[in-house]
N, C-alpha and C positions, 0 to 999 in steps of 0.2 A: 808457626802455630797460627790458625786461622782466628779473626776477631769473630766469635759467635754471641756477641752482645744481644741479650734479649731485650726487646723494647716493649713497653706497655702497648696494649691495644689501642689503636688510633681511633678516636671518636670520629663520626661521620656527620658532615654538616647536613642537615635536612632542612631545607626552607621551605614554610608553606606559604602559599599566596591563594587569595581569592580574587575572582575576576568579578569586576565591577564596572558596569556601563556609564559612560559620562553622559549626564543629561544634555549636556550642550552640544557634543559632537557625535554621540552614539557609538563611539569607539570605546571596544573592550579594554579595560585597563587593569593591570596586574597589580594587587595591594599585598603588600609585605606584612605579615603577622610574625613581629619580633618575639612573641611570647612561645611560639613553637620552634625556634631555631636552636639547635645543638650545634656547638662549634668544634670544629674539626681541627685537631693539633697540626701544626705545620712539622715537617720533617726536613733535617738538613745532613746531608753525607758529605764527609770529606773524604777524599781519595788522596793519600800521602805516598810519594814516590822514594824515598829514601831508602837504601838497603840497610842503613843502621836500624830502621824501624823504631821501637821504643827510646833509643838511645839519641835520636836524633833532634837537633834543634829546630828543624823545620816544623816536626812533629809538635813540638811545644808550641811553637806559633800557631799552627792549626787548631790545636787543643784549645789554646785560648779564646779564638774565633769562634768555636763550638760552644764553649762556655759562655761567652758574650751571647750567642743566639739563644742558649737555654736561659740564661736570664731574662730575654725578651720572650720567653714561653714555646720555644722551640724543643721538639724532640731531635736529638743528634746522635750520628753514627761515625766511628771512625774506621777507615778501612787502610791498613798498613800493606800496600799493594804488593810488597814483596813476598808477602805470606801466602801468596796465593799463585796458582799455575797460569801462566801467560805466555802461550807460543806465540812466537813471532809471525807476522803476516807473511806469506810468500805470493802475494797478488794473485791467487789462483782463480780469483773471480767466482768463487763457490757462493760466496754470501751475495753477491750481487744477482746470483740466479735465484736462489731459495730464500735469502733473509738469514740462513743459518751458516755458521763456519763449520769448515770441514774438520776442525780440531776440537776434540772434547777435553776441555780444560775449564777454568773458572771464569772466564770473560763472560759467557751469557748471564751468569749470576750477578756479577757485579754490574752489567748493563741493567739487569731487571731492578736492582738496587736503586740505581741511578734514576730510573722510570719512576719510581715508586717516590722518590724525594721532590720536595718542592725546591730545596736550593741545594746547589754543588758548591764545594770548597776544593780547588786543586792546590796540593802543595808539593814544592820539590826543591831540595838543594841545589846549589849551582854547580855544574860538573863541566869545567872548560867552558865557560860562558854560555852554558845551555842547561836544559833540563836533564834529569839522570837517564840512562839508557833504559832502565826499567818502565819509567813512567812513558818513555817515547814509544817503546815497544806497545803498550797498552794503547796509546793514542792511535797508532796505526790499525790496531784491530777495531777502532770505532769508525772505520770508514762507512759502513752500511748505516749506522746511527746517524752519521753525518749526512749522508745522501739523503734520508728519509725524514730527517730534521725531527727525531723522535723525542727530542726534549725541549721543544719548543714552548716558551711560556712559562719556562723556570728562570730563577736568578741564581747568580754565583759570584764568587771571588775568588782571589788567588793570593798564595803566600809564596816567598823564597827566602832562603838564608844563603849567604856566600861569606866567604872571609874578607874578599876584596872586591871584586868586580862581577858584573854581571846580574846583580839582584834585580834590577829595575826591567832589564830586558828579558829575564825568565818570567817575570810577572807578567809582563805584556805579552809574551808568548802563550803562557796558560789562560790568560783571559782571551786570547785570539782562538784558541781551541775552543773555549766556552762558546764563542760566537759561532763558530763553525757548528756546533752542536743545535744552535738555535737560542742558546742561553744567553741574556743579559747580565754582565758583570755589574756589580756596585762598587767595585774597586780592588785594590790590592795593596799588599804591604812586601817590600824588599828590603831585608836588613844585612848590612855588611858590618860583621863584627870586629874586623880587623884584628882578629886572634886575641880580642881582649874578653875576659870574664865579665859578666853583668851587663854587656851590650843587649843580649836577647831578652833579659829580664825587663829592661826599660820599654821594650815594645809592648809589655803585656796589656796597657791601657789601650793602645792603639788597635791591638788585635781584638780585644773584648769590642770596642767600639765599632769594629768592621763586622763583627758578628751580629751585633744588634741592628746595625744598618742593613744587613742581609735579611735579617728576620723581618725588619720594618717594610722592606721592599716586597716581600712574600706577602704581607699582611694587606699593605696599602697600594702595592704598585710603585712602579719606578721606572723612568723615561730616560733614554739617552739618544737623541736622534742620530748621531754618529753612528752608534752600534746598530740601531735600528735599520739605518741605510744599508750597512754592510750585511746584516742578517738577510735583509730582504734581496739583496744583488746575488749572495749565496744561493738563495733559493730559487732564484729565476734560473741560475747555471744548474742547479741540482734537477729541475723540472725536466730537463732533457733526458735525465737518467731513468727518472721515474716514468717518464712517456715511453722510452725505449723497451723498460721492461714490463709494460702492462699486461701483456699476455700471459706471463707467468708469476707476476707479483700483483694480482688483481686487488686484493684487500687493502694494500698499501696505496695502490693506483685510487681505488674509490675513497679512501681517507683523504687523499689530498684534493680530490675532486670535491668532496664535501666541504673541505675547508677553503676552497676557492683559489686555491695556489697554482692550478693548471690553467688559469684563466689568461 
């Protein structure tokens, strides 16, 4: 069953400025009027890839991240990926030509929810030292979103749970996918339960703190030069794809041109 959580209407930030000319330089300067500002609520979306859905310990970890973000003022939403129809990519290159996948499933709606969010949380249990097959299939379907960097400017984080090994490696991979999408990660948590009850519960404060850190990054900004260098390098490579498709993806090409990414 899909998660049809109804969220409250998000306020829109409207900031009014007056234009005032400096008597010393003659340059027009923009003056902020704080009385007329309406704050926009931030939104954080978690995408959880365990087939155990609500019975998953990884989901519990992701929920705590969201609860921490809510305590910091964010609206949050949880997506149990296995409740949705996600068809495996066949590398037909249909999306490259048109921006639309040939498969009529739930991926476009999920991508739209990612675009609407300010922050993204990826969560997966460890299956043979890697992410679940379900979330990997979803990632494969994000190729066009990656090539066109549609989530640039957002922040994210990652969580993973394992019994013994691979937790840190899966967190690193999830954060790597965020970087591919143009998202800067504020961190991640990998928990090895060793098959013991209560281990996951002890991670709750750390998970809540990660959610608050994510909300803080959205509100105040967050810089990581290493990630920023990687994202810039990825974009330099993707530029060749955008340029090659310029005649039939004109809207996306013009968007990149406006952002200065084709220079």
